Structure formats: structure tokens, C-alpha cells
C-alpha positions in Angstrom: 42.8 109.8 69.4 42.5 108.7 73.1 39.2 107.4 74.4 37.7 109.9 76.7 37.2 108.7 80.3 39.4 105.6 79.9 42.3 106.8 82.0 40.7 106.2 85.4 39.5 102.8 84.3 42.9 101.8 83.0 44.7 103.2 86.0 42.4 101.2 88.3 43.0 98.0 86.2 46.7 98.5 86.4 46.5 99.0 90.2 44.5 95.8 90.6 46.8 93.9 88.3 49.8 95.1 90.3 48.3 93.8 93.5 47.5 90.5 91.9 51.0 90.1 90.3 52.7 91.0 93.6 50.5 88.4 95.3 51.4 85.8 92.7 55.1 86.5 92.9 55.1 87.1 96.6 57.3 90.2 96.1 57.9 93.2 93.7 59.9 90.8 91.5 57.5 91.4 88.6 57.8 93.5 85.5 55.6 96.3 84.1 55.0 94.0 81.2 53.5 91.3 83.4 51.3 93.9 85.2 50.2 95.4 81.9 49.4 91.9 80.4 47.3 91.0 83.5 45.5 94.4 83.1 44.9 93.7 79.4 46.9 96.5 78.0 50.3 97.3 76.6 53.5 97.9 78.6 53.8 101.3 76.9 50.4 102.3 78.1 51.3 101.2 81.7 54.4 103.3 81.5 52.4 106.2 80.1 50.0 106.2 83.0 52.5 105.6 85.8 56.0 106.0 84.6 57.4 102.8 86.0 57.0 99.8 88.4 57.8 101.8 91.6 55.0 104.3 90.7 52.5 101.6 90.0 53.4 99.9 93.3 52.9 103.1 95.2 49.5 103.6 93.5 48.6 100.0 94.5 49.6 100.6 98.1 47.6 103.8 98.2 44.6 101.8 97.1 45.3 99.2 99.8 45.5 102.0 102.3 42.3 103.5 101.1 40.6 100.1 101.4 42.0 99.9 104.9 40.7 103.4 105.7 37.2 102.3 104.7 37.6 99.3 106.9 38.5 101.6 109.8 35.6 103.9 109.2 33.2 100.9 109.0 34.5 99.6 112.3 34.4 103.0 114.0 30.8 103.8 113.0 29.6 101.3 115.6 31.9 102.4 118.4 30.2 104.3 121.1 32.9 104.5 123.7 36.6 105.4 123.7 37.5 101.7 124.4 35.2 100.6 121.7 37.0 103.0 119.3 40.4 101.5 120.2 39.0 98.0 119.7 37.5 99.1 116.4 41.0 100.1 115.2 42.3 96.8 116.3 39.5 94.9 114.5 40.1 96.9 111.3 43.8 96.0 111.5 43.0 92.3 111.6 40.0 92.3 109.2 39.9 89.5 106.6 40.5 91.9 103.8 43.9 92.7 105.3 44.9 89.1 105.0 44.1 88.4 101.4 47.3 86.8 100.1 47.9 89.5 97.5 47.4 92.2 100.1 49.8 90.5 102.5 52.4 90.3 99.8 51.9 94.0 99.0 52.4 94.9 102.7 55.5 92.8 103.0 56.9 94.5 99.9 56.0 97.9 101.3 58.0 97.2 104.5 60.9 95.8 102.5 61.0 98.7 100.0 60.6 101.3 102.7 64.2 100.7 103.7 65.6 101.9 100.4 62.9 103.9 98.6 62.1 107.3 100.1 58.6 107.5 98.6 57.7 104.0 99.9 59.2 105.0 103.3 57.0 108.1 103.3 53.9 106.0 102.6 54.7 103.6 105.4 55.3 106.5 107.7 52.0 108.0 106.7 50.2 104.8 107.6 52.0 104.5 110.9 51.3 108.1 111.8 47.6 107.8 111.0 47.2 104.6 113.1 49.1 106.3 116.0 46.9 109.4 115.7 43.7 107.3 115.6 44.8 105.3 118.6 45.9 108.4 120.5 42.5 109.9 120.0 40.8 106.7 121.2 43.1 106.4 124.2 43.0 110.0 125.4 40.2 109.5 127.9 41.6 106.1 129.0 45.3 106.7 129.4 47.6 108.9 131.4 50.0 109.0 128.4 47.9 108.3 125.3 50.6 109.1 122.8 53.1 106.6 124.3 50.4 104.0 124.7 49.2 104.5 121.1 52.8 104.1 119.9 53.2 100.9 121.8 49.8 99.5 120.7 50.5 100.5 117.1 53.8 98.7 117.1 52.2 95.7 118.7 49.5 95.7 116.0 52.1 95.8 113.2 54.1 93.1 114.8 51.1 90.8 115.4 50.0 91.4 111.8 53.4 90.4 110.5 53.5 87.3 112.6 49.9 86.3 111.7 50.6 86.9 108.0 53.9 85.1 107.9 53.5 82.2 110.3 51.2 79.2 109.5 51.0 78.6 113.2 49.8 82.1 114.1 46.1 82.7 113.7 44.5 86.1 112.9 42.0 85.7 115.7 44.8 85.0 118.2 46.7 88.1 117.0 43.6 90.2 117.3 42.8 88.8 120.8 46.4 89.5 121.9 46.1 93.2 120.8 42.8 93.5 122.6 44.3 92.0 125.8 47.2 94.5 125.5 44.7 97.3 125.2 42.8 96.1 128.3 46.1 95.8 130.2 46.9 99.4 129.3 43.5 100.6 130.3 43.5 98.6 133.5 46.9 99.9 134.6 45.6 103.5 134.3 42.4 103.0 136.3 
């Protein structure tokens, strides 16, 4: 007989183990067995809860996106102006939690998997659309074309993130500063 209330605990353990295993491997080149072992359960139980490695990975990325969403909310709570809102979105995108090695590996895997896996592509598109929407809202009072400027700033944030995550010479603080300077340039050009 199954233990009542264990499913959410086990699912969360599998998600955390997935992020850790991807971080250790640097890619999705891990097995469900490795994930299950790290979570302290059987491979069969992991398959029971998620079906397979792709589904566990999607659940892990959803968790990372929820964590990122909490980071965004935390940053936005202190923002009093439109510019401060845009800067808060930039700060959340370059928060230390986004640069934990396992999280970076998961993001890199998401980008790579999105080229061949429709569900992963949908999740990446959802993240990009939400970032663009938040930036558009923040830029509306500051820009003549907030949608276009939000698209450009979002692409810059993603590119700077990738560069900071992958290059030992690139610093997270420099990447964040670059994004803020781009925002200031966009705003200055419109005023």
C-alpha cells in the first residue's frame, strides 16, 4: 500500500536530484537510474512518477523557472518607477541563484534540447515570452516602441547570461552592468 502524502515529497526529491545530476554531468547525459539513486529511490518509482528522463527534466526546468519567478517578484517588490522595474528584471536575470553550476547546466540543456524537443521548446518560449511581457510593461512609459525594445533587451539579457555562464573571463556583474547600460541607452534615446 502506498504511503499517503509521499508523492509530492518524492517528486520534489527527483526534481532536485535531476538538477544536481545535470549539474554534475554538465548535460542531460544522465540516466533515470542515476537520478533515482541520488534521490534515494528506485528507478521504477522515478518512472512511475514522471514516465521518463525528458519528463523529469521538464519538471526540473519548471522548478528552476518558478525559482526565477520568485526572484523576479522579490526584485520587483522594491521597484517604485518604470525604470526601476526594468532594472529589477535585469537584476533577477543575473541573480546569484541563476548562476549556481547545476542551474547553469540545466539552462544550457534547455537551450540545446529546445532545438529538437517540442515540449522543451514550448517551455523555453514560455520563459522568453514572460520576460518580454514583463519588460514591455516596464518600458511602456519609457519607450516609443516598448515591444521592440523589450525584445531587444530580452535577447541581450539571454546573450549576456550565456556569455557570463560559459566564459571564465566574463563576470556576472559586468553582464548585469552591460544590460543596465543598454536599458539606459534605450531610455535616453527616447527622451
